C-alpha positions in Angstrom: 71.0 107.6 98.6 74.2 109.7 98.3 77.2 109.5 100.6 77.3 112.3 103.1 80.1 114.9 102.3 79.3 117.4 104.9 82.8 119.2 105.0 82.5 120.1 101.2 79.0 121.3 100.3 80.4 122.8 97.1 82.3 119.7 95.9 81.1 118.8 92.4 81.3 115.0 93.1 78.4 113.5 94.9 78.3 109.7 94.9 75.8 107.0 95.7 76.7 103.9 97.9 76.8 102.0 94.6 79.3 104.2 93.0 81.5 104.3 96.4 81.3 100.4 96.2 82.7 100.5 92.6 85.5 103.0 93.7 86.6 100.5 96.3 86.2 97.3 94.0 87.6 98.7 91.0 91.3 98.8 92.8 91.1 95.1 93.4 89.9 94.1 90.0 92.8 96.0 88.7 95.0 94.4 91.3 94.0 90.9 89.7 95.3 92.1 86.3 98.4 93.7 87.7 99.4 90.5 89.7 98.8 88.5 86.4 101.0 90.8 84.3 103.5 91.3 86.9 105.5 88.0 86.1 105.6 88.7 82.5 106.9 92.5 83.3 109.4 91.3 85.8 111.1 89.1 83.3 111.2 91.8 80.7 111.9 94.8 83.0 113.2 93.2 86.2 111.9 94.0 89.7 113.6 97.3 90.5 112.5 98.9 87.2 109.0 97.9 87.8 109.2 99.5 91.3 110.7 102.5 89.9 107.8 102.7 87.4 105.1 101.8 89.9 105.8 104.5 92.4 105.4 107.6 90.3 102.2 106.1 88.3 100.6 105.4 92.0 101.2 108.9 92.7 99.7 110.1 89.7 96.6 107.9 90.4 96.1 110.0 93.8 96.6 113.2 92.1 93.9 112.3 89.6 91.7 111.5 92.4 92.4 114.4 94.5 91.7 116.8 91.6 88.9 115.0 89.9 85.7 116.6 89.0 84.0 113.5 87.5 83.4 110.3 89.0 84.7 108.4 85.8 88.2 109.8 86.4 88.3 108.5 90.0 87.3 105.0 88.6 89.9 105.1 86.1 92.4 106.1 88.6 91.5 103.3 91.0 91.9 100.7 88.1 95.3 101.9 87.3 96.2 102.0 90.9 95.2 98.5 91.4 97.1 97.3 88.3 100.2 98.8 89.8 99.8 97.7 93.2 99.3 94.3 91.8 102.5 94.6 89.9 104.4 95.6 92.9 102.6 93.2 95.1 103.6 90.2 92.9 107.2 91.3 92.4 108.0 92.2 95.9 107.6 88.5 96.7 109.5 87.5 93.7 112.4 90.0 94.6 112.4 88.6 98.2 112.8 85.1 96.9 115.6 86.1 94.7 117.6 88.2 97.2 117.0 86.7 100.7 118.8 84.2 102.4 116.6 81.3 103.0 116.6 81.9 106.6 115.3 85.3 106.3 112.8 84.8 103.4 109.7 84.2 105.9 110.6 87.3 108.0 111.1 89.6 104.9 107.8 88.1 103.4 106.0 89.0 106.5 107.4 92.4 106.3 105.8 93.1 103.0 102.2 92.1 104.4 102.8 94.2 107.6 103.8 97.1 105.4 100.4 96.9 103.4 98.4 96.5 106.6 100.4 99.6 108.0 99.5 101.6 104.7 95.8 100.5 105.2 96.1 101.8 108.7 97.6 105.1 107.6 94.7 105.7 105.4 92.1 104.8 108.0 93.5 107.0 110.7 93.7 109.8 108.1 90.0 109.3 107.3 89.2 109.8 111.2 91.2 113.0 111.4 91.0 114.7 108.2 87.5 115.4 106.8 88.5 116.2 103.2 88.8 113.1 101.0 90.7 115.1 98.5 93.2 115.8 101.2 93.5 112.1 102.2 94.1 111.5 98.4 97.0 113.9 98.6 98.4 112.6 101.6 98.7 109.2 99.8 101.5 110.7 97.8 103.8 110.4 101.0 103.8 106.4 100.8 104.3 106.6 97.1 107.3 109.0 97.4 108.8 106.9 100.1 108.8 103.8 97.8 110.1 105.8 94.9 113.0 107.1 96.9 113.6 103.7 98.8 113.7 101.8 95.5 116.5 103.8 94.3 118.8 102.3 96.7 117.9 98.7 96.0 119.9 96.7 93.7 118.6 94.5 90.9 118.2 90.9 91.5 121.3 89.0 90.8 119.2 86.2 89.5 117.5 88.4 87.0 120.8 89.9 86.0 122.2 86.5 85.3 119.0 85.5 83.3 119.8 88.6 81.1 123.5 87.7 80.6 124.5 90.7 82.8 127.1 88.6 84.8 129.3 91.5 85.9 126.2 93.5 87.1 125.1 90.5 89.0 128.6 90.4 90.7 128.0 94.1 91.9 124.5 93.2 93.0 125.4 90.4 95.1 
């Protein structure tokens, strides 16, 4: 059977429950690969750079979903989104460990998890009040932009800078 989409009778995309389950699952499959690649990428580029790359790519995946007319495009966007969320997720914890005083690490780590849960709640509330899945996808641009803007003000990790031999930059970052 097909998933109901009563508010958009003319929408070219009609999905089955199986396709819907793939849309959800592919994000988490991509997330595994992003977490695995995150450590390597962090060593090469640093956490700040990875965050600056992840935010706009995540935003693009939501635009791909919002304007898609084929199910395969949604599936590709979900994999890409999962990969970059995995990179973000893995490196957020690394960044926390590298910059935070040991007395604050636990508290800051819980903030990362809480922000993920707040993002899920944001999406669920949107789903309750907004009928169009395309509009909900576009509303996901707000957290992506907030992430991208906030990261501009975050310094590179002094630990990473020292590893790269950038001692003066590390002093400034401290």
